C-alpha positions in Angstrom: 19.5 -11.0 -5.4 18.4 -11.9 -8.9 14.8 -10.9 -9.6 14.8 -12.8 -12.9 12.6 -12.2 -15.9 8.9 -12.4 -15.1 6.6 -13.9 -17.7 3.8 -11.6 -18.8 1.2 -13.9 -17.3 3.0 -13.4 -14.0 3.0 -9.6 -14.2 0.0 -9.6 -11.9 -0.6 -7.5 -8.8 -3.2 -7.2 -6.1 -3.6 -3.7 -4.7 -5.4 -3.4 -1.4 -6.9 0.1 -0.8 -7.6 2.1 -4.0 -10.3 4.5 -2.8 -8.0 7.6 -2.9 -5.8 9.3 -5.4 -2.8 7.5 -4.1 -4.3 4.1 -4.8 -5.3 5.4 -8.3 -1.8 6.6 -8.9 -0.4 3.2 -8.0 -2.9 1.3 -10.2 -2.3 3.5 -13.2 1.5 3.5 -12.9 1.4 -0.3 -12.8 -1.1 -0.5 -15.6 1.1 1.7 -17.8 3.9 -0.9 -17.3 1.8 -3.9 -18.3 0.7 -5.2 -15.0 -2.7 -6.9 -14.8 -4.5 -5.9 -11.7 -7.0 -6.9 -9.0 -8.1 -3.8 -7.1 -9.6 -4.4 -3.6 -11.6 -1.6 -1.9 -14.8 -1.0 0.0 -15.9 1.6 -2.6 -17.2 -0.4 -5.5 -18.0 2.6 -7.7 -14.6 4.2 -7.2 -12.8 1.0 -7.7 -14.7 0.3 -10.9 -13.8 3.7 -12.3 -10.1 3.2 -11.6 -10.2 -0.2 -13.2 -11.8 1.3 -16.3 -9.0 3.9 -16.5 -6.4 1.2 -16.0 -7.8 -1.0 -18.7 -7.5 1.9 -21.2 -3.8 1.2 -21.0 -4.2 -2.3 -22.4 -4.2 -4.4 -19.3 -6.8 -6.5 -17.5 -8.2 -5.1 -14.3 -10.7 -6.6 -11.9 -12.5 -4.5 -9.2 -13.3 -6.5 -6.1 -15.2 -5.2 -3.1 -13.4 -6.1 0.2 -13.0 -4.8 3.7 -9.4 -5.1 4.8 -10.5 -5.0 8.5 -12.7 -8.1 8.0 -10.9 -11.4 7.8 -13.7 -13.2 6.0 -14.2 -10.4 3.4 -10.5 -10.1 2.8 -9.8 -13.8 2.4 -12.7 -14.2 0.0 -11.5 -11.2 -2.0 -8.0 -12.7 -2.2 -9.5 -16.0 -3.5 -11.4 -14.1 -6.2 -8.3 -12.1 -7.1 -6.2 -15.3 -7.6 -9.0 -16.9 -9.6 -9.2 -13.8 -11.9 -5.5 -13.2 -12.3 -4.0 -16.6 -12.1 -0.7 -16.7 -10.2 -0.2 -13.4 -8.3 3.3 -11.8 -8.6 2.9 -8.8 -6.4 1.0 -7.3 -3.5 0.6 -3.6 -2.8 -0.9 -2.9 0.6 -2.2 0.7 0.5 -5.0 0.5 3.1 -4.9 3.3 5.7 -6.9 5.6 7.9 -7.9 6.6 11.4 -5.6 9.7 11.6 -6.5 11.9 14.5 -4.9 14.5 16.7 -6.7 13.3 19.9 -4.3 13.0 22.8 -3.6 9.8 24.6 -6.1 10.6 27.4 -9.0 10.7 24.9 -7.8 7.9 22.6 -10.5 5.3 22.5 -9.7 1.6 22.5 -12.1 1.3 19.6 -10.0 3.6 17.4 -6.8 1.8 18.5 -8.3 -1.6 17.6 -9.5 -0.3 14.2 -6.0 1.1 13.4 -4.5 -2.2 14.3 -7.0 -4.2 12.2 -6.4 -2.0 9.1 -2.7 -1.3 9.2 -1.3 -4.5 10.6 -3.7 -7.4 10.7 -5.0 -6.7 7.2 -1.5 -6.5 5.9 -0.5 -9.8 7.6 -3.7 -11.6 6.3 -3.0 -10.3 2.8 0.5 -11.6 2.8 -0.6 -15.0 4.1 -3.3 -15.3 1.5 -0.9 -14.7 -1.4 2.2 -16.3 0.1 2.3 -19.4 -2.0 1.9 -17.4 -5.2 4.5 -14.9 -4.1 7.0 -17.7 -3.3 6.5 -19.6 -6.6 6.7 -16.4 -8.7 9.6 -14.9 -6.7 7.3 -11.9 -6.3 7.3 -8.7 -4.3 5.4 -6.9 -1.6 5.2 -3.1 -1.3 3.6 -1.5 1.8 2.4 2.1 1.7 3.4 3.3 5.2 3.6 6.9 6.3 6.2 9.7 6.4 7.9 10.3 9.8 6.3 13.7 9.6 3.1 12.0 10.8 4.7 11.3 14.2 3.1 14.2 16.0 1.5 14.7 19.4 -2.0 13.2 19.6 -1.6 10.7 16.8 -0.9 7.5 18.8 -3.1 5.0 17.0 -2.1 6.0 13.5 1.6 6.6 14.1 2.2 3.4 16.2 0.5 1.1 13.8 2.0 2.7 10.7 5.4 2.6 12.4 4.9 -1.0 13.2 4.4 -1.7 9.5 8.0 -0.7 8.9 9.3 -3.2 11.3 7.0 -5.9 9.9 8.4 -5.1 6.4 11.9 -5.7 7.6 10.9 -8.9 9.4 9.1 -10.3 6.3 12.0 -9.3 4.1 14.3 -11.3 6.2 12.0 -14.3 6.5 11.2 -14.5 2.7 14.6 -13.7 1.4 15.5 -17.3 0.7 12.3 -17.7 -1.4 13.3 -14.8 -3.6 10.4 -12.6 -2.4 11.3 -9.0 -1.8 9.4 -6.8 0.7 9.7 -3.0 0.8 7.8 0.1 1.8 7.2 3.6 0.7 6.4 6.4 3.2 4.7 9.3 1.5 3.9 12.6 3.1 0.7 14.6 2.3 -0.3 14.7 -1.4 -3.3 16.3 -3.2 -5.2 13.0 -3.0 -6.0 13.8 0.7 -9.7 14.3 1.3 -9.0 17.5 3.2 -7.7 20.5 1.2 -5.5 22.8 3.3 -7.6 22.0 6.4 -7.4 22.8 10.1 -5.6 19.5 10.5 -3.0 20.4 7.9 -2.6 23.9 9.3 -1.9 22.4 12.8 0.6 19.9 11.4 2.2 22.3 8.9 2.1 19.5 6.4 0.0 20.8 3.5 1.8 20.0 0.3 0.2 20.5 -3.1 2.4 18.0 -4.9 0.4 15.2 -6.7 0.6 11.6 -5.8 1.8 10.2 -9.2 5.3 9.8 -7.9 4.1 7.4 -5.2 2.8 5.1 -8.0 6.1 5.4 -9.9 8.1 4.5 -6.7 5.9 1.4 -6.1 6.3 0.4 -9.7 10.1 0.7 -9.4 10.2 -1.5 -6.2 8.1 -4.2 -8.0 10.2 -4.1 -11.1 13.4 -6.0 -12.2 15.2 -2.6 -11.9 15.3 -3.0 -8.1 16.6 -6.6 -7.5 18.6 -5.8 -4.4 15.9 -3.7 -2.7 14.4 -5.6 0.1 13.6 -4.4 3.6 14.0 -0.9 2.3 11.8 2.1 3.0 11.6 5.1 0.6 10.6 8.3 2.4 8.7 10.6 0.0 7.6 13.7 1.9 9.4 16.5 0.2 11.7 17.0 3.2 9.0 17.4 5.8 10.6 14.9 8.1 14.0 16.5 7.9 14.7 18.5 11.2 14.8 22.2 10.7 18.1 24.0 11.1 
């Protein structure tokens, strides 16, 4: 699959979900490689700060307040992103949350619905909003999913909706192949961006990992680049071996 040479004006990406260190890592990695960016997040202050850092690398960056769980908010934000950037060449969907160890008996439908809205519906709406641009630019989509290490007891809402992202990635990759649009995912384990330092949750999961999140940004940049023309429907697991069964 030939990714072709992308004009500088088409080296434009929308990143959904930049309120954490992982979103910052992705934004700065892309900025360092010449991508102009629109950053979508509910946190206006944090998004503005990350945009300021990105612009120091010589690119244009536009902070846009948006809620990935709200259809109207997300659609309006996508319209603004396209207006600011021109034709969009890439989408990175990094929105995530609602991790809990509550068992199935205490799992609320409200939490399940919210996990679906954030991890799946928001992703689908984002792709639909940018689809014409992605087709015309032969662009790429990268979804930030989650390491298999997150599939633990009491994590049904998060694990099921994050797992569904991986199947959606494969389905979209197949569907959009004929348009030259590539769709891939990365599945990171815990990184130092996590709001909880070695917390009770991480102790219970045995997942604390002090490694920084910069490599996630570099992996996303690789998947969006012309260096990965045959990557589509792929998932890069980046958890430092946490998901490998013990001997």
